[in-house]
C-alpha beads as a LAMMPS data file, in Angstrom:
LAMMPS data file: protein, C-alpha beads

493 atoms
492 bonds

1 atom types
1 bond types

-500.0 500.0 xlo xhi
-500.0 500.0 ylo yhi
-500.0 500.0 zlo zhi

Masses

1 110.0

Atoms # bond

1 1 1 164.331 -9.986 101.317
2 1 1 164.981 -7.341 98.648
3 1 1 162.852 -4.207 98.860
4 1 1 160.987 -3.591 95.592
5 1 1 160.906 0.166 95.028
6 1 1 157.938 1.735 93.324
7 1 1 159.124 5.336 93.743
8 1 1 162.813 6.041 94.141
9 1 1 162.314 9.778 94.819
10 1 1 160.205 9.116 97.910
11 1 1 161.524 5.647 98.792
12 1 1 158.095 4.029 98.397
13 1 1 158.039 0.254 98.020
14 1 1 155.512 -1.926 96.237
15 1 1 154.634 -3.393 99.625
16 1 1 153.520 0.072 100.753
17 1 1 151.337 0.376 97.656
18 1 1 149.790 -3.021 98.460
19 1 1 149.225 -1.973 102.068
20 1 1 147.473 1.216 100.940
21 1 1 145.184 -0.771 98.649
22 1 1 144.362 -3.240 101.425
23 1 1 143.392 -0.337 103.694
24 1 1 140.884 0.929 101.137
25 1 1 142.982 3.524 99.293
26 1 1 142.044 2.138 95.891
27 1 1 142.070 5.158 93.590
28 1 1 145.398 6.527 92.397
29 1 1 145.023 9.930 94.080
30 1 1 144.420 8.305 97.470
31 1 1 147.309 5.858 97.034
32 1 1 149.523 8.803 96.148
33 1 1 148.551 10.602 99.334
34 1 1 148.882 7.533 101.539
35 1 1 152.307 6.450 100.278
36 1 1 153.803 9.682 98.938
37 1 1 154.714 8.132 95.596
38 1 1 154.857 10.625 92.740
39 1 1 155.301 13.638 95.017
40 1 1 159.056 13.976 94.498
41 1 1 161.054 15.797 91.819
42 1 1 160.081 13.414 89.000
43 1 1 156.332 14.024 89.566
44 1 1 155.551 10.376 88.940
45 1 1 157.397 10.053 85.643
46 1 1 159.455 7.108 86.865
47 1 1 156.897 5.394 89.102
48 1 1 153.372 6.008 87.840
49 1 1 153.282 3.155 85.312
50 1 1 154.645 0.654 87.837
51 1 1 152.087 1.624 90.486
52 1 1 149.259 1.502 87.939
53 1 1 150.222 -2.020 86.910
54 1 1 150.332 -3.126 90.549
55 1 1 146.927 -1.626 91.354
56 1 1 145.375 -3.287 88.316
57 1 1 146.875 -6.588 89.430
58 1 1 145.323 -6.057 92.869
59 1 1 141.893 -5.469 91.356
60 1 1 141.562 -1.707 90.851
61 1 1 139.066 -0.533 88.229
62 1 1 140.068 1.576 85.195
63 1 1 138.474 4.686 86.746
64 1 1 140.480 4.216 89.931
65 1 1 143.787 4.200 88.099
66 1 1 143.168 7.339 86.040
67 1 1 146.614 8.973 86.318
68 1 1 146.854 11.745 88.885
69 1 1 147.492 15.228 87.596
70 1 1 151.179 16.121 87.647
71 1 1 151.820 19.332 89.531
72 1 1 153.663 22.326 88.161
73 1 1 156.509 23.211 87.891
74 1 1 157.642 20.603 85.393
75 1 1 161.080 20.525 87.018
76 1 1 162.456 22.001 90.272
77 1 1 163.051 25.751 89.996
78 1 1 164.701 28.116 92.500
79 1 1 162.659 30.720 94.349
80 1 1 165.255 33.330 93.425
81 1 1 164.681 32.670 89.741
82 1 1 160.913 32.851 90.165
83 1 1 161.279 36.125 92.090
84 1 1 162.657 37.817 88.950
85 1 1 159.270 37.419 87.256
86 1 1 156.773 40.298 87.354
87 1 1 153.472 39.024 88.811
88 1 1 151.586 41.917 87.240
89 1 1 152.578 40.670 83.786
90 1 1 151.346 37.136 84.483
91 1 1 147.728 36.087 83.896
92 1 1 145.261 35.330 86.650
93 1 1 143.430 32.506 84.932
94 1 1 142.033 29.068 85.743
95 1 1 145.569 27.711 85.697
96 1 1 146.735 24.170 85.218
97 1 1 146.299 21.321 85.861
98 1 1 142.646 20.318 85.657
99 1 1 141.459 17.447 87.828
100 1 1 140.657 14.353 85.723
101 1 1 136.864 14.024 85.403
102 1 1 136.942 10.221 85.358
103 1 1 137.433 10.140 89.128
104 1 1 133.813 11.264 89.425
105 1 1 132.384 8.027 87.987
106 1 1 130.797 6.385 91.061
107 1 1 129.924 3.062 89.435
108 1 1 133.601 2.447 88.748
109 1 1 134.540 2.742 92.418
110 1 1 133.430 -0.462 94.205
111 1 1 131.966 0.122 97.654
112 1 1 129.006 -0.823 99.814
113 1 1 125.574 0.399 98.655
114 1 1 123.909 3.402 100.210
115 1 1 121.443 2.728 103.023
116 1 1 117.776 3.464 102.438
117 1 1 117.733 5.690 105.531
118 1 1 120.170 7.455 107.832
119 1 1 119.480 9.439 110.956
120 1 1 122.068 12.066 109.987
121 1 1 123.426 12.614 106.480
122 1 1 126.588 14.731 106.324
123 1 1 127.363 16.166 102.888
124 1 1 131.130 16.549 102.608
125 1 1 133.895 14.161 103.614
126 1 1 136.405 16.806 104.631
127 1 1 137.704 17.444 108.124
128 1 1 134.483 19.100 109.313
129 1 1 132.150 16.361 108.127
130 1 1 134.329 13.468 109.259
131 1 1 135.103 15.000 112.641
132 1 1 131.383 15.569 113.229
133 1 1 130.612 11.978 112.198
134 1 1 133.230 10.645 114.615
135 1 1 131.983 12.818 117.479
136 1 1 128.352 11.875 116.859
137 1 1 129.240 8.182 116.803
138 1 1 131.264 8.566 119.994
139 1 1 128.105 9.882 121.656
140 1 1 126.083 6.871 120.545
141 1 1 124.448 8.374 117.463
142 1 1 125.869 5.898 114.984
143 1 1 123.251 5.991 112.204
144 1 1 125.350 8.590 110.385
145 1 1 126.192 8.648 106.680
146 1 1 128.976 10.839 105.243
147 1 1 128.815 11.513 101.489
148 1 1 131.960 12.675 99.688
149 1 1 131.894 13.492 95.992
150 1 1 135.486 12.439 95.316
151 1 1 138.240 10.739 97.334
152 1 1 139.063 11.661 100.914
153 1 1 141.463 14.624 101.048
154 1 1 140.333 15.847 97.614
155 1 1 139.178 19.239 98.910
156 1 1 140.646 21.943 101.111
157 1 1 141.213 19.520 104.004
158 1 1 143.876 17.785 101.934
159 1 1 145.268 20.922 100.320
160 1 1 146.193 23.181 103.245
161 1 1 149.320 23.918 105.242
162 1 1 148.128 22.170 108.414
163 1 1 148.521 25.133 110.755
164 1 1 146.661 25.208 114.093
165 1 1 146.929 28.471 116.031
166 1 1 145.327 30.108 119.019
167 1 1 146.450 33.607 117.966
168 1 1 143.084 35.072 117.027
169 1 1 141.431 38.411 117.647
170 1 1 138.222 37.329 119.416
171 1 1 137.696 35.287 122.595
172 1 1 135.425 32.849 120.732
173 1 1 138.009 31.952 118.092
174 1 1 140.736 31.700 120.731
175 1 1 138.592 29.315 122.774
176 1 1 137.868 27.095 119.782
177 1 1 141.452 27.037 118.539
178 1 1 142.891 26.336 121.975
179 1 1 140.570 23.342 122.321
180 1 1 141.612 22.097 118.876
181 1 1 145.262 22.310 119.934
182 1 1 144.458 20.224 123.011
183 1 1 142.767 17.601 120.847
184 1 1 145.687 17.587 118.419
185 1 1 147.997 16.784 121.325
186 1 1 146.023 13.594 122.040
187 1 1 145.053 12.694 118.478
188 1 1 147.781 10.145 117.711
189 1 1 147.169 8.209 120.931
190 1 1 143.374 8.255 120.728
191 1 1 143.102 7.586 116.985
192 1 1 146.138 5.373 116.512
193 1 1 147.295 7.585 113.613
194 1 1 150.502 9.606 113.551
195 1 1 149.611 13.104 112.342
196 1 1 153.102 14.559 112.911
197 1 1 151.748 17.238 115.227
198 1 1 154.360 19.576 116.657
199 1 1 154.073 22.792 118.616
200 1 1 156.677 24.929 116.887
201 1 1 154.674 28.113 117.393
202 1 1 153.479 30.832 115.033
203 1 1 155.509 33.968 114.345
204 1 1 153.557 36.848 112.797
205 1 1 155.727 39.599 111.305
206 1 1 154.301 43.146 111.369
207 1 1 155.893 45.420 108.716
208 1 1 153.900 48.620 109.521
209 1 1 152.981 50.636 112.597
210 1 1 149.309 49.802 112.018
211 1 1 150.068 46.099 112.060
212 1 1 152.204 46.481 115.177
213 1 1 149.249 48.108 116.933
214 1 1 147.099 45.249 115.722
215 1 1 149.296 42.502 117.179
216 1 1 149.676 44.455 120.413
217 1 1 145.880 44.592 120.799
218 1 1 145.667 40.898 120.084
219 1 1 148.464 40.068 122.513
220 1 1 146.652 41.906 125.316
221 1 1 143.547 39.820 124.592
222 1 1 145.661 36.657 124.425
223 1 1 147.113 37.324 127.864
224 1 1 143.626 37.726 129.299
225 1 1 142.721 34.397 127.673
226 1 1 145.747 32.646 129.169
227 1 1 147.908 32.386 126.048
228 1 1 151.685 32.847 126.056
229 1 1 151.702 35.291 123.140
230 1 1 154.378 37.998 123.264
231 1 1 155.066 40.970 121.014
232 1 1 158.803 41.014 120.336
233 1 1 161.153 43.250 118.399
234 1 1 163.241 42.290 115.364
235 1 1 166.290 41.325 117.448
236 1 1 164.288 38.883 119.551
237 1 1 162.508 37.566 116.477
238 1 1 165.906 36.720 115.022
239 1 1 166.531 34.538 118.071
240 1 1 163.480 32.526 116.987
241 1 1 164.287 32.530 113.245
242 1 1 167.839 33.829 112.643
243 1 1 167.449 33.758 108.849
244 1 1 164.826 36.544 108.784
245 1 1 165.642 39.914 107.238
246 1 1 165.120 42.168 110.272
247 1 1 164.766 45.261 108.086
248 1 1 161.492 43.933 106.700
249 1 1 159.392 44.181 109.879
250 1 1 159.007 46.375 112.966
251 1 1 157.798 43.777 115.466
252 1 1 156.453 40.244 115.670
253 1 1 153.838 38.291 117.579
254 1 1 155.020 34.927 118.874
255 1 1 153.081 32.157 120.583
256 1 1 155.217 29.033 121.091
257 1 1 152.168 26.828 121.711
258 1 1 150.676 27.099 118.206
259 1 1 151.420 24.151 115.949
260 1 1 151.308 22.306 112.648
261 1 1 149.720 18.958 111.798
262 1 1 149.994 16.799 108.661
263 1 1 146.526 17.108 107.066
264 1 1 146.055 13.751 105.322
265 1 1 146.352 11.340 108.261
266 1 1 144.382 13.798 110.404
267 1 1 141.463 13.317 108.038
268 1 1 141.948 9.542 107.804
269 1 1 142.055 9.322 111.590
270 1 1 138.604 10.865 111.931
271 1 1 137.252 8.723 109.093
272 1 1 138.620 5.565 110.708
273 1 1 137.183 6.452 114.104
274 1 1 133.776 7.269 112.640
275 1 1 133.565 3.964 110.785
276 1 1 134.933 1.946 113.695
277 1 1 132.116 3.318 115.857
278 1 1 129.417 2.489 113.297
279 1 1 129.120 5.530 111.042
280 1 1 129.331 5.030 107.276
281 1 1 131.552 6.950 104.856
282 1 1 130.857 6.773 101.118
283 1 1 133.243 8.378 98.640
284 1 1 132.675 9.148 94.937
285 1 1 129.029 9.880 95.755
286 1 1 127.704 13.227 94.557
287 1 1 124.633 14.853 96.023
288 1 1 122.362 15.949 93.177
289 1 1 119.319 17.193 95.063
290 1 1 117.084 17.102 98.117
291 1 1 113.476 16.039 98.628
292 1 1 111.581 18.276 101.023
293 1 1 108.326 18.018 102.945
294 1 1 107.113 21.288 104.376
295 1 1 109.999 22.932 106.200
296 1 1 112.129 19.794 106.388
297 1 1 114.425 17.789 104.183
298 1 1 112.984 14.303 103.753
299 1 1 115.722 12.711 101.649
300 1 1 119.088 13.299 100.030
301 1 1 119.303 12.386 96.341
302 1 1 122.669 11.250 94.966
303 1 1 124.052 9.836 91.742
304 1 1 124.084 6.460 93.506
305 1 1 120.579 6.540 94.905
306 1 1 118.244 8.169 97.432
307 1 1 118.679 8.245 101.215
308 1 1 115.809 9.209 103.507
309 1 1 117.014 11.130 106.561
310 1 1 116.070 13.008 109.704
311 1 1 118.858 15.594 109.672
312 1 1 121.201 16.937 106.976
313 1 1 124.471 18.729 107.718
314 1 1 126.166 20.482 104.801
315 1 1 129.919 20.486 105.470
316 1 1 131.120 20.747 101.882
317 1 1 133.562 23.615 102.270
318 1 1 133.865 25.654 99.084
319 1 1 131.074 23.556 97.557
320 1 1 128.621 24.328 100.395
321 1 1 127.012 27.233 98.570
322 1 1 126.106 25.125 95.538
323 1 1 125.000 22.166 97.669
324 1 1 122.707 24.408 99.717
325 1 1 121.286 25.839 96.497
326 1 1 120.057 22.344 95.576
327 1 1 117.618 22.717 98.487
328 1 1 116.705 26.264 97.496
329 1 1 118.813 27.766 100.289
330 1 1 121.033 30.754 99.498
331 1 1 124.279 31.066 101.447
332 1 1 126.409 34.235 101.391
333 1 1 129.580 32.138 101.086
334 1 1 132.100 32.996 98.381
335 1 1 134.671 30.330 97.387
336 1 1 138.067 31.592 96.216
337 1 1 141.233 29.789 95.190
338 1 1 144.317 29.857 97.411
339 1 1 147.521 28.351 96.094
340 1 1 150.291 26.600 97.990
341 1 1 153.658 24.998 97.249
342 1 1 156.331 22.708 98.659
343 1 1 160.101 22.932 98.218
344 1 1 162.928 20.459 98.218
345 1 1 163.834 19.104 101.685
346 1 1 166.267 21.160 103.774
347 1 1 168.033 20.471 107.033
348 1 1 165.902 21.502 110.060
349 1 1 166.125 25.277 110.570
350 1 1 162.585 26.586 111.090
351 1 1 160.569 25.888 114.234
352 1 1 157.523 28.169 113.912
353 1 1 155.141 28.795 111.074
354 1 1 156.052 32.281 109.837
355 1 1 153.451 34.657 108.441
356 1 1 153.888 38.192 107.120
357 1 1 150.933 40.427 107.900
358 1 1 149.744 42.525 104.992
359 1 1 150.692 40.306 102.093
360 1 1 149.351 37.000 103.488
361 1 1 152.589 35.038 103.061
362 1 1 152.998 32.003 105.325
363 1 1 155.400 29.072 105.404
364 1 1 156.549 26.338 107.762
365 1 1 158.949 23.420 107.595
366 1 1 157.625 19.890 107.549
367 1 1 159.190 17.088 109.540
368 1 1 160.667 15.833 106.268
369 1 1 162.438 19.164 105.843
370 1 1 160.331 20.675 103.049
371 1 1 159.057 24.226 103.204
372 1 1 155.276 24.329 102.796
373 1 1 153.786 27.732 102.153
374 1 1 151.060 29.744 100.516
375 1 1 149.854 33.238 99.815
376 1 1 146.455 34.609 98.860
377 1 1 145.853 36.860 95.885
378 1 1 143.479 39.838 96.351
379 1 1 142.663 39.688 92.640
380 1 1 141.395 36.103 92.826
381 1 1 137.780 35.975 91.578
382 1 1 134.982 33.963 93.119
383 1 1 134.798 30.345 92.049
384 1 1 135.779 26.776 92.854
385 1 1 139.066 26.660 90.938
386 1 1 141.951 24.358 91.856
387 1 1 144.403 24.974 89.023
388 1 1 147.939 26.275 89.518
389 1 1 149.432 29.492 88.138
390 1 1 152.873 30.931 87.448
391 1 1 151.575 34.200 88.895
392 1 1 151.348 32.579 92.341
393 1 1 154.897 31.230 92.134
394 1 1 156.205 34.686 91.258
395 1 1 154.266 36.436 94.041
396 1 1 155.230 33.844 96.647
397 1 1 158.886 33.822 95.600
398 1 1 159.183 37.603 95.844
399 1 1 157.565 37.735 99.276
400 1 1 159.437 34.705 100.669
401 1 1 162.892 35.800 99.518
402 1 1 162.221 39.288 100.883
403 1 1 161.401 37.818 104.305
404 1 1 164.229 35.240 104.214
405 1 1 166.857 36.094 101.555
406 1 1 168.564 32.722 102.011
407 1 1 165.537 31.058 100.394
408 1 1 166.568 32.359 96.961
409 1 1 168.465 29.163 96.199
410 1 1 165.771 26.783 97.453
411 1 1 163.914 24.927 94.696
412 1 1 160.147 24.524 94.392
413 1 1 159.151 20.914 93.717
414 1 1 155.409 21.251 93.165
415 1 1 152.398 23.476 93.716
416 1 1 148.666 22.973 94.062
417 1 1 145.546 24.888 95.061
418 1 1 142.527 24.610 97.296
419 1 1 139.621 26.931 98.036
420 1 1 138.800 29.178 100.952
421 1 1 135.097 29.288 101.869
422 1 1 134.654 33.001 102.601
423 1 1 131.727 34.768 104.274
424 1 1 131.081 38.537 104.466
425 1 1 132.418 38.722 108.045
426 1 1 135.046 35.937 107.785
427 1 1 133.120 33.901 110.360
428 1 1 131.403 30.535 109.818
429 1 1 127.806 29.715 108.986
430 1 1 126.455 27.268 111.589
431 1 1 123.065 25.777 112.358
432 1 1 119.840 25.353 110.336
433 1 1 119.329 27.498 107.239
434 1 1 116.146 27.738 105.210
435 1 1 114.777 24.409 106.444
436 1 1 114.434 23.236 110.039
437 1 1 116.665 20.164 109.724
438 1 1 119.068 21.499 107.066
439 1 1 122.201 22.394 109.037
440 1 1 125.227 24.320 107.783
441 1 1 128.825 23.770 108.858
442 1 1 130.732 25.998 106.472
443 1 1 132.259 29.426 105.848
444 1 1 135.443 29.022 107.881
445 1 1 137.551 30.911 105.288
446 1 1 141.046 29.405 105.622
447 1 1 140.817 28.159 109.199
448 1 1 138.235 25.385 109.083
449 1 1 140.919 22.726 109.332
450 1 1 142.210 24.076 112.636
451 1 1 138.748 24.732 114.105
452 1 1 137.197 21.394 113.121
453 1 1 138.124 19.306 116.197
454 1 1 136.596 21.807 118.622
455 1 1 133.573 22.759 116.521
456 1 1 132.724 19.106 115.817
457 1 1 132.618 18.379 119.562
458 1 1 130.219 21.249 120.174
459 1 1 128.037 20.433 117.184
460 1 1 127.798 16.778 118.229
461 1 1 126.823 17.846 121.752
462 1 1 124.040 20.025 120.345
463 1 1 122.680 17.390 117.942
464 1 1 122.620 14.757 120.705
465 1 1 120.886 16.970 123.281
466 1 1 123.937 17.728 125.429
467 1 1 123.659 21.502 125.239
468 1 1 123.891 24.260 122.646
469 1 1 127.018 26.429 122.592
470 1 1 126.633 30.151 121.987
471 1 1 128.452 29.917 118.632
472 1 1 125.348 28.360 117.086
473 1 1 123.324 31.447 117.934
474 1 1 126.082 33.903 117.072
475 1 1 127.002 32.375 113.711
476 1 1 123.589 31.514 112.280
477 1 1 123.044 32.530 108.659
478 1 1 120.211 34.873 109.642
479 1 1 122.759 37.318 111.100
480 1 1 123.514 38.616 107.628
481 1 1 119.881 39.587 107.052
482 1 1 119.867 41.382 110.424
483 1 1 123.122 43.176 109.652
484 1 1 124.482 42.014 113.014
485 1 1 127.967 41.072 111.851
486 1 1 131.402 41.650 113.348
487 1 1 134.293 41.032 110.975
488 1 1 137.106 38.680 112.051
489 1 1 140.313 40.465 111.060
490 1 1 143.052 37.918 111.617
491 1 1 142.787 35.797 108.485
492 1 1 146.053 34.943 106.724
493 1 1 146.981 33.297 103.446

Bonds

1 1 1 2
2 1 2 3
3 1 3 4
4 1 4 5
5 1 5 6
6 1 6 7
7 1 7 8
8 1 8 9
9 1 9 10
10 1 10 11
11 1 11 12
12 1 12 13
13 1 13 14
14 1 14 15
15 1 15 16
16 1 16 17
17 1 17 18
18 1 18 19
19 1 19 20
20 1 20 21
21 1 21 22
22 1 22 23
23 1 23 24
24 1 24 25
25 1 25 26
26 1 26 27
27 1 27 28
28 1 28 29
29 1 29 30
30 1 30 31
31 1 31 32
32 1 32 33
33 1 33 34
34 1 34 35
35 1 35 36
36 1 36 37
37 1 37 38
38 1 38 39
39 1 39 40
40 1 40 41
41 1 41 42
42 1 42 43
43 1 43 44
44 1 44 45
45 1 45 46
46 1 46 47
47 1 47 48
48 1 48 49
49 1 49 50
50 1 50 51
51 1 51 52
52 1 52 53
53 1 53 54
54 1 54 55
55 1 55 56
56 1 56 57
57 1 57 58
58 1 58 59
59 1 59 60
60 1 60 61
61 1 61 62
62 1 62 63
63 1 63 64
64 1 64 65
65 1 65 66
66 1 66 67
67 1 67 68
68 1 68 69
69 1 69 70
70 1 70 71
71 1 71 72
72 1 72 73
73 1 73 74
74 1 74 75
75 1 75 76
76 1 76 77
77 1 77 78
78 1 78 79
79 1 79 80
80 1 80 81
81 1 81 82
82 1 82 83
83 1 83 84
84 1 84 85
85 1 85 86
86 1 86 87
87 1 87 88
88 1 88 89
89 1 89 90
90 1 90 91
91 1 91 92
92 1 92 93
93 1 93 94
94 1 94 95
95 1 95 96
96 1 96 97
97 1 97 98
98 1 98 99
99 1 99 100
100 1 100 101
101 1 101 102
102 1 102 103
103 1 103 104
104 1 104 105
105 1 105 106
106 1 106 107
107 1 107 108
108 1 108 109
109 1 109 110
110 1 110 111
111 1 111 112
112 1 112 113
113 1 113 114
114 1 114 115
115 1 115 116
116 1 116 117
117 1 117 118
118 1 118 119
119 1 119 120
120 1 120 121
121 1 121 122
122 1 122 123
123 1 123 124
124 1 124 125
125 1 125 126
126 1 126 127
127 1 127 128
128 1 128 129
129 1 129 130
130 1 130 131
131 1 131 132
132 1 132 133
133 1 133 134
134 1 134 135
135 1 135 136
136 1 136 137
137 1 137 138
138 1 138 139
139 1 139 140
140 1 140 141
141 1 141 142
142 1 142 143
143 1 143 144
144 1 144 145
145 1 145 146
146 1 146 147
147 1 147 148
148 1 148 149
149 1 149 150
150 1 150 151
151 1 151 152
152 1 152 153
153 1 153 154
154 1 154 155
155 1 155 156
156 1 156 157
157 1 157 158
158 1 158 159
159 1 159 160
160 1 160 161
161 1 161 162
162 1 162 163
163 1 163 164
164 1 164 165
165 1 165 166
166 1 166 167
167 1 167 168
168 1 168 169
169 1 169 170
170 1 170 171
171 1 171 172
172 1 172 173
173 1 173 174
174 1 174 175
175 1 175 176
176 1 176 177
177 1 177 178
178 1 178 179
179 1 179 180
180 1 180 181
181 1 181 182
182 1 182 183
183 1 183 184
184 1 184 185
185 1 185 186
186 1 186 187
187 1 187 188
188 1 188 189
189 1 189 190
190 1 190 191
191 1 191 192
192 1 192 193
193 1 193 194
194 1 194 195
195 1 195 196
196 1 196 197
197 1 197 198
198 1 198 199
199 1 199 200
200 1 200 201
201 1 201 202
202 1 202 203
203 1 203 204
204 1 204 205
205 1 205 206
206 1 206 207
207 1 207 208
208 1 208 209
209 1 209 210
210 1 210 211
211 1 211 212
212 1 212 213
213 1 213 214
214 1 214 215
215 1 215 216
216 1 216 217
217 1 217 218
218 1 218 219
219 1 219 220
220 1 220 221
221 1 221 222
222 1 222 223
223 1 223 224
224 1 224 225
225 1 225 226
226 1 226 227
227 1 227 228
228 1 228 229
229 1 229 230
230 1 230 231
231 1 231 232
232 1 232 233
233 1 233 234
234 1 234 235
235 1 235 236
236 1 236 237
237 1 237 238
238 1 238 239
239 1 239 240
240 1 240 241
241 1 241 242
242 1 242 243
243 1 243 244
244 1 244 245
245 1 245 246
246 1 246 247
247 1 247 248
248 1 248 249
249 1 249 250
250 1 250 251
251 1 251 252
252 1 252 253
253 1 253 254
254 1 254 255
255 1 255 256
256 1 256 257
257 1 257 258
258 1 258 259
259 1 259 260
260 1 260 261
261 1 261 262
262 1 262 263
263 1 263 264
264 1 264 265
265 1 265 266
266 1 266 267
267 1 267 268
268 1 268 269
269 1 269 270
270 1 270 271
271 1 271 272
272 1 272 273
273 1 273 274
274 1 274 275
275 1 275 276
276 1 276 277
277 1 277 278
278 1 278 279
279 1 279 280
280 1 280 281
281 1 281 282
282 1 282 283
283 1 283 284
284 1 284 285
285 1 285 286
286 1 286 287
287 1 287 288
288 1 288 289
289 1 289 290
290 1 290 291
291 1 291 292
292 1 292 293
293 1 293 294
294 1 294 295
295 1 295 296
296 1 296 297
297 1 297 298
298 1 298 299
299 1 299 300
300 1 300 301
301 1 301 302
302 1 302 303
303 1 303 304
304 1 304 305
305 1 305 306
306 1 306 307
307 1 307 308
308 1 308 309
309 1 309 310
310 1 310 311
311 1 311 312
312 1 312 313
313 1 313 314
314 1 314 315
315 1 315 316
316 1 316 317
317 1 317 318
318 1 318 319
319 1 319 320
320 1 320 321
321 1 321 322
322 1 322 323
323 1 323 324
324 1 324 325
325 1 325 326
326 1 326 327
327 1 327 328
328 1 328 329
329 1 329 330
330 1 330 331
331 1 331 332
332 1 332 333
333 1 333 334
334 1 334 335
335 1 335 336
336 1 336 337
337 1 337 338
338 1 338 339
339 1 339 340
340 1 340 341
341 1 341 342
342 1 342 343
343 1 343 344
344 1 344 345
345 1 345 346
346 1 346 347
347 1 347 348
348 1 348 349
349 1 349 350
350 1 350 351
351 1 351 352
352 1 352 353
353 1 353 354
354 1 354 355
355 1 355 356
356 1 356 357
357 1 357 358
358 1 358 359
359 1 359 360
360 1 360 361
361 1 361 362
362 1 362 363
363 1 363 364
364 1 364 365
365 1 365 366
366 1 366 367
367 1 367 368
368 1 368 369
369 1 369 370
370 1 370 371
371 1 371 372
372 1 372 373
373 1 373 374
374 1 374 375
375 1 375 376
376 1 376 377
377 1 377 378
378 1 378 379
379 1 379 380
380 1 380 381
381 1 381 382
382 1 382 383
383 1 383 384
384 1 384 385
385 1 385 386
386 1 386 387
387 1 387 388
388 1 388 389
389 1 389 390
390 1 390 391
391 1 391 392
392 1 392 393
393 1 393 394
394 1 394 395
395 1 395 396
396 1 396 397
397 1 397 398
398 1 398 399
399 1 399 400
400 1 400 401
401 1 401 402
402 1 402 403
403 1 403 404
404 1 404 405
405 1 405 406
406 1 406 407
407 1 407 408
408 1 408 409
409 1 409 410
410 1 410 411
411 1 411 412
412 1 412 413
413 1 413 414
414 1 414 415
415 1 415 416
416 1 416 417
417 1 417 418
418 1 418 419
419 1 419 420
420 1 420 421
421 1 421 422
422 1 422 423
423 1 423 424
424 1 424 425
425 1 425 426
426 1 426 427
427 1 427 428
428 1 428 429
429 1 429 430
430 1 430 431
431 1 431 432
432 1 432 433
433 1 433 434
434 1 434 435
435 1 435 436
436 1 436 437
437 1 437 438
438 1 438 439
439 1 439 440
440 1 440 441
441 1 441 442
442 1 442 443
443 1 443 444
444 1 444 445
445 1 445 446
446 1 446 447
447 1 447 448
448 1 448 449
449 1 449 450
450 1 450 451
451 1 451 452
452 1 452 453
453 1 453 454
454 1 454 455
455 1 455 456
456 1 456 457
457 1 457 458
458 1 458 459
459 1 459 460
460 1 460 461
461 1 461 462
462 1 462 463
463 1 463 464
464 1 464 465
465 1 465 466
466 1 466 467
467 1 467 468
468 1 468 469
469 1 469 470
470 1 470 471
471 1 471 472
472 1 472 473
473 1 473 474
474 1 474 475
475 1 475 476
476 1 476 477
477 1 477 478
478 1 478 479
479 1 479 480
480 1 480 481
481 1 481 482
482 1 482 483
483 1 483 484
484 1 484 485
485 1 485 486
486 1 486 487
487 1 487 488
488 1 488 489
489 1 489 490
490 1 490 491
491 1 491 492
492 1 492 493
């Protein structure tokens, strides 16, 4: 039988498009993520029309086949060429592209109606919300409803680099991350979803004496916590990544047990488990308000109807602040854009995720050979913005080619952006806030994806009466009013 190609760049067949549709990936953005079509050098120019016709034939609605937004750059461009640009001369603006608004039309996305009541309503279908739903259902609390305003993987959970590391600077974060790594090890077997998890390690490069002292302090803590972190010199770091420019750093911190996971199937795995156990997940459903009675939320109001509930958990990432405000609750969270890119595939050469302390650069190599990397911008203002900028490409290219000069000839295929959910102390906001049954699961800055498996277990234990971990006392929102905060200082990106 002849294979009918839909996307020649990514070798995606029409059968794969049909399989995605049959599995519930009806809208074009979700089909793109499930199959990979349109993510190659042509950015969908040669395959989009064919896939649209096939989805319409299968029964997709007009809103579901609104074309996805092509990602800059328009054509592949070398990092070395981008590095010649002056970031200071480039604007820090909203960037392009803008997400198509038609994907927010719920009536055009066929799905089951909302229930009149749910025991637990989780606002946000990212990794935190879906992991919590799966863990609650696994403990027998199956009357759970997850509400996602767009498609699954639309937010930060589908826009990150997939890193999972235990190299943190506090025992609490180390404990949570180490548990998440353990769960990642078993995820494919337990969920039946390949998430391409690999323990290639993390290598943090320290360019200054102050940063060397910082990683040495952390390494001492890591040893006490049972991690295999070592502080190594430039010569030994070159044994791990020979392509590094050794003149650019004084020492490095290396833990071979840290890893990287592919974000999209990780999210789908939790969603599938939650639904298989009885929880309900509803996409393209925006929360527009809350009904309260005394000090409790009585119902969640959406653009598809009202759901009475006993408990609400806000796990909306960068949108958590505005969702909480609908109930009159003020969170100190501050969303900021963080951009990321992917290059053309290369032969395997990079085992660990590499990060340069000070400038926030990080990059790793996917199992398909692409480099995936990002870099924060201190000038980025507050706001939920997911557009792409030339300024980011220039800043990333300069930093990446300085760390690894051989990257100058490597071409960038596409870029995108997600949002960090930042708090004043870089630690999460957990537990009830403002109302007795209005729980918060937000504020993880750029590490919510890696903490979600462990935190969801603990949160599900608490909500089902199996014990309350100390993190829910330590990271309550009231700590900011008390002034009892301790800043986490090992955020990257």
